[in-house]
TORLUMTOR-470602 format. One record per residue: x, y, z of N, C-alpha, C, O, CB in turn; residue in three letters. Coordinates in nm, 3 decimals. Each point is the difference from the previous one (the first is absolute). Glycine has a CB too. Layout:
! TORLUMTOR-470602
NODE     n_xx     n_yy     n_zz    ca_xx    ca_yy    ca_zz     c_xx     c_yy     c_zz     o_xx     o_yy     o_zz    cb_xx    cb_yy    cb_zz  rest
NODE        X        Y        Z        X        Y        Z        X        Y        Z        X        Y        Z        X        Y        Z   ALA
...
END
This chain:
! TORLUMTOR-470602
NODE     n_xx     n_yy     n_zz    ca_xx    ca_yy    ca_zz     c_xx     c_yy     c_zz     o_xx     o_yy     o_zz    cb_xx    cb_yy    cb_zz  rest
NODE   26.221   -0.915   34.421    0.082    0.116   -0.021    0.142    0.027    0.059    0.014   -0.027    0.119   -0.230    0.097   -0.140   MET
NODE    0.324   -0.020   -0.050    0.152   -0.021    0.084    0.035    0.132    0.011   -0.008    0.098   -0.074    0.105   -0.320   -0.016   ALA
NODE   -0.047    0.196    0.225    0.046    0.114    0.075    0.115    0.036   -0.046    0.057   -0.096   -0.052   -0.162    0.043    0.232   ILE
NODE    0.165    0.150   -0.182    0.115    0.077   -0.052    0.064    0.055    0.106   -0.067    0.074    0.071   -0.031   -0.024   -0.272   ASN
NODE    0.237   -0.074    0.235    0.043    0.075    0.107    0.143    0.078   -0.077    0.090   -0.056   -0.062   -0.203   -0.131    0.283   ASN
NODE    0.098    0.322   -0.195    0.132    0.066   -0.090    0.040    0.111    0.108   -0.074    0.075    0.064   -0.013   -0.104   -0.353   VAL
NODE    0.245    0.014    0.291    0.039    0.077    0.073    0.047    0.159   -0.086    0.060   -0.017   -0.106   -0.005   -0.223    0.264   THR
NODE   -0.078    0.365   -0.121   -0.002    0.070   -0.088    0.068    0.140    0.100   -0.045    0.038    0.108   -0.174   -0.181   -0.284   ALA
NODE    0.336    0.198    0.103    0.075    0.092    0.083   -0.044    0.189   -0.066    0.010    0.039   -0.117    0.228   -0.287    0.161   ARG
NODE   -0.273    0.309    0.047   -0.050    0.115   -0.020    0.039    0.095    0.073   -0.028   -0.007    0.120   -0.120   -0.091   -0.189   ARG
NODE    0.232    0.227    0.013    0.074    0.063    0.083    0.084   -0.043    0.118    0.009    0.077    0.095   -0.159    0.035   -0.181   ARG
NODE    0.203   -0.210    0.088    0.122   -0.081    0.097   -0.119   -0.093    0.089    0.060   -0.085    0.066    0.182    0.312   -0.026   GLY
NODE   -0.365   -0.233   -0.023   -0.084   -0.107    0.070   -0.026   -0.106   -0.039   -0.101    0.005   -0.070    0.026    0.127    0.135   PHE
NODE    0.130   -0.261   -0.051   -0.083   -0.107   -0.051   -0.122   -0.024    0.051   -0.019   -0.009    0.121    0.199   -0.075   -0.162   PRO
NODE   -0.286    0.070   -0.059   -0.121   -0.071    0.047   -0.052   -0.135   -0.058    0.047   -0.048   -0.103   -0.098    0.270    0.144   SER
NODE   -0.010   -0.259    0.004   -0.047   -0.144   -0.074   -0.176    0.007   -0.041   -0.085    0.009    0.089    0.291   -0.165    0.082   CYS
NODE   -0.229    0.152   -0.266   -0.131   -0.020   -0.081   -0.051   -0.108   -0.030    0.051   -0.058   -0.096    0.000    0.211    0.021   VAL
NODE   -0.164   -0.215    0.143   -0.060   -0.140   -0.026   -0.139    0.060   -0.094   -0.084    0.085    0.031    0.178   -0.245    0.233   GLN
NODE   -0.080    0.086   -0.375   -0.142    0.049   -0.102   -0.077   -0.119    0.001    0.051   -0.102    0.046    0.058    0.267   -0.226   CYS
NODE   -0.242   -0.169    0.129   -0.098   -0.115   -0.004   -0.051   -0.053    0.156   -0.056   -0.107    0.024    0.183    0.034   -0.264   GLY
NODE   -0.093    0.173    0.330   -0.131   -0.034    0.114   -0.077    0.029    0.001   -0.016    0.101   -0.069    0.081   -0.116    0.170   THR
NODE   -0.176   -0.031   -0.032   -0.122    0.044    0.010   -0.066    0.087    0.159   -0.110    0.034    0.041    0.105   -0.252   -0.234   ARG
NODE    0.144    0.225    0.240   -0.045    0.043    0.131   -0.021    0.172    0.018   -0.007    0.060    0.107    0.139   -0.290   -0.021   SER
NODE   -0.139    0.276   -0.198   -0.024    0.175   -0.018   -0.064    0.020   -0.144    0.017   -0.088   -0.084    0.213    0.171    0.234   ASN
NODE   -0.302    0.032   -0.179   -0.044    0.021   -0.095    0.087    0.028   -0.113   -0.040    0.004   -0.116   -0.121    0.042    0.253   PRO
NODE    0.294   -0.026   -0.097    0.091    0.028   -0.128    0.076   -0.123   -0.059    0.060   -0.006   -0.108   -0.025    0.236    0.203   CYS
NODE   -0.054   -0.332    0.007    0.093   -0.125   -0.047    0.111    0.013   -0.015    0.059   -0.060   -0.090   -0.193   -0.008    0.000   ARG
NODE    0.195    0.152    0.175    0.149    0.042    0.002    0.037   -0.008    0.157   -0.082    0.066    0.063    0.071    0.107   -0.287   CYS
NODE    0.082   -0.217    0.286    0.085    0.018    0.095    0.128    0.061    0.050    0.095   -0.077   -0.014   -0.216   -0.053   -0.026   LYS
NODE    0.150    0.241    0.092    0.142    0.036    0.013    0.016    0.038    0.145    0.116   -0.028    0.029   -0.087    0.108   -0.273   VAL
NODE   -0.079   -0.039    0.330    0.063    0.019    0.137   -0.033   -0.112    0.082    0.068   -0.006    0.102   -0.078    0.245   -0.112   VAL
NODE   -0.084   -0.339   -0.007    0.018   -0.108    0.086    0.131   -0.134   -0.051    0.068   -0.072    0.073   -0.358    0.147   -0.013   GLY
NODE    0.286   -0.068   -0.182    0.158   -0.089   -0.022    0.118    0.062   -0.002    0.103   -0.058   -0.036   -0.205   -0.074   -0.092   PRO
NODE    0.099    0.277    0.173    0.104    0.069    0.025    0.043   -0.013    0.137    0.106   -0.054    0.033   -0.170    0.191   -0.203   THR
NODE   -0.032   -0.080    0.263    0.015   -0.051    0.140    0.000   -0.154    0.035    0.035   -0.044    0.110   -0.143    0.254   -0.071   LEU
NODE    0.067   -0.283   -0.141    0.047   -0.162    0.034    0.137   -0.029   -0.027    0.060   -0.088    0.062   -0.277    0.007   -0.122   GLY
NODE    0.274    0.157   -0.037    0.136   -0.042   -0.031    0.091    0.076    0.138    0.082   -0.063    0.068   -0.125    0.048   -0.382   PHE
NODE    0.015    0.135    0.331    0.058    0.055    0.119    0.015   -0.070    0.140    0.099   -0.002    0.074   -0.182    0.180   -0.195   LEU
NODE   -0.054   -0.241    0.142    0.005   -0.090    0.128    0.059   -0.116   -0.024    0.062   -0.050    0.094   -0.248    0.132   -0.012   ALA
NODE    0.182   -0.154   -0.213    0.080   -0.100   -0.021    0.142    0.038    0.030    0.044   -0.053    0.102   -0.204   -0.032   -0.259   PHE
NODE    0.228    0.148    0.104    0.134    0.066    0.013    0.026   -0.003    0.123    0.086   -0.079    0.036   -0.097    0.216   -0.207   ALA
NODE   -0.046   -0.064    0.256    0.009    0.024    0.168    0.006   -0.148    0.071    0.102   -0.042    0.055   -0.261    0.282   -0.060   VAL
NODE    0.029   -0.318   -0.006    0.036   -0.141    0.047    0.123   -0.062   -0.025    0.083   -0.041    0.082   -0.289    0.018   -0.104   ALA
NODE    0.210    0.018   -0.157    0.090   -0.046   -0.044    0.134   -0.006    0.081    0.046   -0.110    0.032   -0.178    0.168   -0.215   ALA
NODE    0.195    0.059    0.216    0.113    0.038    0.033    0.013   -0.037    0.155    0.111    0.011    0.051   -0.109    0.168   -0.243   VAL
NODE   -0.097   -0.218    0.261   -0.009   -0.038    0.159   -0.006   -0.159   -0.002    0.077   -0.067    0.068   -0.219    0.295    0.019   VAL
NODE    0.039   -0.287   -0.175   -0.038   -0.128   -0.022    0.105   -0.097   -0.071    0.010   -0.116    0.040   -0.233    0.223   -0.043   GLU
NODE    0.286   -0.068   -0.082    0.070   -0.059   -0.067    0.146   -0.061    0.049    0.036   -0.114   -0.031   -0.181    0.251   -0.109   TRP
NODE    0.219   -0.052    0.215    0.103   -0.043    0.106   -0.016   -0.080    0.108    0.083   -0.083    0.039   -0.023    0.257   -0.094   PRO
NODE   -0.199   -0.141    0.120   -0.035   -0.081    0.087   -0.049   -0.123   -0.060    0.010   -0.088    0.086   -0.044    0.267    0.054   LEU
NODE   -0.009   -0.219   -0.234   -0.046   -0.130   -0.077    0.148   -0.055   -0.037    0.025   -0.119    0.018   -0.281    0.206   -0.132   GLY
NODE    0.326   -0.022    0.077    0.136   -0.064   -0.027    0.059   -0.082    0.141    0.000   -0.123    0.005    0.051    0.333   -0.195   ALA
NODE   -0.015   -0.150    0.269    0.046   -0.008    0.161   -0.114   -0.122    0.019    0.054   -0.111   -0.012    0.034    0.408    0.113   VAL
NODE   -0.226   -0.304   -0.074   -0.053   -0.087    0.005    0.013   -0.151   -0.070    0.007   -0.110    0.056   -0.099    0.314    0.002   VAL
NODE    0.095   -0.174   -0.193    0.018   -0.095   -0.111    0.129   -0.120    0.041   -0.003   -0.122   -0.016   -0.087    0.341   -0.168   TYR
NODE    0.189   -0.141    0.234    0.116   -0.090    0.035   -0.020   -0.098    0.125    0.097   -0.069    0.031    0.044    0.257   -0.128   LEU
NODE   -0.261   -0.200    0.173   -0.048   -0.107    0.066   -0.142   -0.024    0.017   -0.045   -0.044    0.106    0.238    0.070   -0.012   PHE
NODE   -0.252   -0.004   -0.176   -0.143   -0.032   -0.028   -0.052    0.053   -0.128   -0.059    0.108    0.002    0.025   -0.110    0.234   LYS
NODE    0.056   -0.080   -0.375    0.000    0.052   -0.127   -0.138    0.034   -0.030   -0.017    0.103   -0.066    0.214   -0.229   -0.002   LYS
NODE   -0.293    0.064    0.103   -0.162    0.020   -0.046   -0.030    0.152    0.079   -0.038    0.095   -0.067   -0.058   -0.400    0.059   MET
NODE    0.113    0.315    0.126    0.000    0.143    0.084    0.073    0.097   -0.041   -0.036    0.116    0.020    0.006   -0.220    0.152   LYS
NODE    0.143    0.073   -0.235    0.075    0.099   -0.075   -0.058    0.063   -0.143    0.014    0.113   -0.045    0.172   -0.242    0.161   GLY
NODE   -0.245    0.033   -0.160   -0.064    0.024   -0.176   -0.119    0.068    0.038   -0.021    0.110   -0.052    0.093   -0.337   -0.099   ARG
NODE   -0.168    0.171    0.249   -0.118    0.089    0.035    0.047    0.139    0.063   -0.083    0.089   -0.019   -0.063   -0.306    0.062   ARG
NODE    0.233    0.248    0.012    0.036    0.146    0.031    0.039    0.060   -0.091   -0.043    0.115   -0.001    0.093   -0.152    0.180   ILE
NODE    0.038    0.003   -0.288    0.026    0.067   -0.098   -0.108    0.016   -0.114   -0.001    0.090   -0.083    0.218   -0.156    0.159   MET
NODE   -0.300   -0.027   -0.068   -0.102    0.031   -0.114   -0.117    0.092    0.070   -0.094    0.034   -0.072    0.143   -0.279   -0.067   GLY
NODE   -0.047    0.284    0.265   -0.095    0.058    0.021   -0.029    0.148   -0.058   -0.120    0.027   -0.006    0.149   -0.185    0.178   HIS
NODE    0.050    0.244   -0.212    0.007    0.115   -0.062   -0.111   -0.006   -0.123   -0.094    0.077   -0.018    0.353   -0.049    0.099   PRO
NODE   -0.214   -0.153   -0.167   -0.049   -0.038   -0.114   -0.147   -0.036   -0.025   -0.079    0.032   -0.090    0.296   -0.090    0.086   ALA
NODE   -0.230   -0.035    0.138   -0.154   -0.055    0.009   -0.061    0.040    0.086   -0.103   -0.061    0.030    0.139   -0.105   -0.102   ARG
NODE    0.006    0.290    0.148   -0.150    0.030    0.108    0.036    0.173   -0.032   -0.085    0.077   -0.046    0.059   -0.321    0.315   VAL
NODE    0.162    0.284   -0.238    0.008    0.156    0.014   -0.050    0.083   -0.145   -0.075    0.096   -0.012    0.294   -0.137    0.194   VAL
NODE   -0.162   -0.020   -0.259   -0.049    0.097   -0.157   -0.177   -0.008   -0.039   -0.084    0.088   -0.021    0.357   -0.171   -0.110   TYR
NODE   -0.278   -0.054    0.132   -0.153   -0.010   -0.031   -0.103    0.073    0.074   -0.098    0.060   -0.045    0.161   -0.263   -0.015   PRO
NODE   -0.015    0.184    0.204   -0.135    0.091    0.101    0.009    0.112   -0.042   -0.105    0.046   -0.044    0.103   -0.139    0.258   ARG
NODE    0.127    0.181   -0.218    0.008    0.141    0.010   -0.042    0.046   -0.154   -0.061    0.106   -0.009    0.259   -0.100    0.216   VAL
NODE   -0.171   -0.075   -0.321   -0.043    0.020   -0.102   -0.164   -0.002   -0.028   -0.059    0.086   -0.066    0.291   -0.162    0.030   SER
NODE   -0.281   -0.013    0.086   -0.185   -0.025    0.003   -0.032    0.061    0.091   -0.121   -0.015    0.014    0.081   -0.191   -0.081   HIS
NODE    0.097    0.298    0.173   -0.086    0.079    0.082    0.008    0.100   -0.043   -0.041    0.081    0.083    0.047   -0.173    0.084   ALA
NODE    0.035    0.151   -0.280   -0.012    0.127   -0.038   -0.039   -0.026   -0.142    0.069   -0.068   -0.076    0.095    0.182    0.243   ILE
NODE   -0.294   -0.048   -0.206   -0.065   -0.015   -0.151    0.046    0.071   -0.081   -0.003   -0.038   -0.118   -0.174   -0.009    0.180   PRO
NODE    0.225    0.152   -0.033    0.062    0.100   -0.120    0.152   -0.017   -0.027    0.056    0.068   -0.086   -0.227    0.111    0.153   ILE
END
């Protein structure tokens, strides 16, 4: 079953909706992906500039630091909240 990620705007607050998941009876998640995106944004603000500086001296380490929000932060937060 395919998982569809949709970003919707309601009343000025962006929310992420993930449908097709089996982690809850409704088969749709709103809170987890939205909080995951917010955690991703906060981590990216800190880690991307740091990773860019490290990239100048150690390329692979800099790439790992810059990829951390997408590879680790978003999935952990999104999957930790089942609704």
